[in-house]
C-alpha positions, 0 to 999 in steps of 0.5 A: 238878188235874182239878177245877180244869179242870172248874171252869174249863169250868163257868165258861166254860159259865156265861159262854156261857150268860149271854151267850146269855141277855142276847142273848135278853132284848135280842131280846125287848125289841126285839120288844116295843118293835116290837110296842108301836109297831105297837099304838100306830099301829093305835090311833091309826089306829082312833081317827081312824076312830072320830072319823069315825064308824066303828062298828067302830072305836069298838067296837075302841077299846072292846075295847082299853080294856077289855083294856088292849091299846094303851090303858090298861085302863080300864072307864069309857073302854071304856064310852064307846067302846062307847056311841058304837058302840052309838049307831051301831047296832053290835050287839056293842057294844050287847051288851057295853054292856048287860052292863057296865051289868048287872054295873056295870063301868065305871059304876053298875049300871043294869038299865033301861039293861042291858035297853035295850042288850041288847034293841037287840042282840037285835033285831039277832040277837045271840045272846048278848044274846038269851040274856042278856035271857032270863036277865035275865027269869028273874032269873038271872045272865047270862053 
């Protein structure tokens, strides 16, 4: 008889645990949905700023497309946003775009364009671009 009581207590514990897990999953799903909504609104606002010619907004959209954060992960789209920011004089975008050309991510590898964008970023004082240009000059693999 004692085993029956223990079995019933275990079943009750299991049901309580299952209920708690379902409530936790529901809470996580609601939080994820809320976060996705915030990401979407921020991405839309950033896109509007980018289309108005804001170099930082163009760069941020490039990052979002590169990382798949608020936009689908797409290196070609990321390169397009980085190129817009780079053309507007954004040093970090120039550096990242130079590296993308260097390694051929999102576009065919092009060492001439890689050097061009890295040089532009280096002229603005981007330290990573300076280091990567030096490595490129020494024929080493950049970071």
